[in-house]
C-alpha positions, 0 to 999 in steps of 0.5 A: 361405427358399429362393427361386429364379428360375422364369422370366424374360421380356423384356417391353415395356421391362423384365423379367417375372420369376417367382420360386418358393419353398415354402409354410412351415407358419407362413406365413399363406396368405391374407397371402401372397395379399395380398403388396404389389407382387407377383402371388402364385399358390399351387399346392399347397406352392409359392409363385410370386411375379410382378413386372415390372421396368420399365427406364424406372424409375431404380431398376430400370434395372440389368443383368438380373443385378442385377434378378434378384439384387434380386428374389430378395432382396426375395422372400426378405425379404417371405416371411421377414416372413411367417413372423415375423407 
């Protein structure tokens, strides 16, 4: 599953990160829309996953590079799980 960074914005005390991927034929679009912890937008065959990472949270206070890597790994994991259902 290819997941890439679409946008990274500094917001308040954290980062608003949007990832982009492609809808796979085996994915249930309704389950995509209900993905936990992420705001999901579907545009054609593209999926946009948006999440706010608050630097005041102990598990989200790493470097921007670490947060981006973690966001991509989580996005891939969640999207891959949807293909297995």
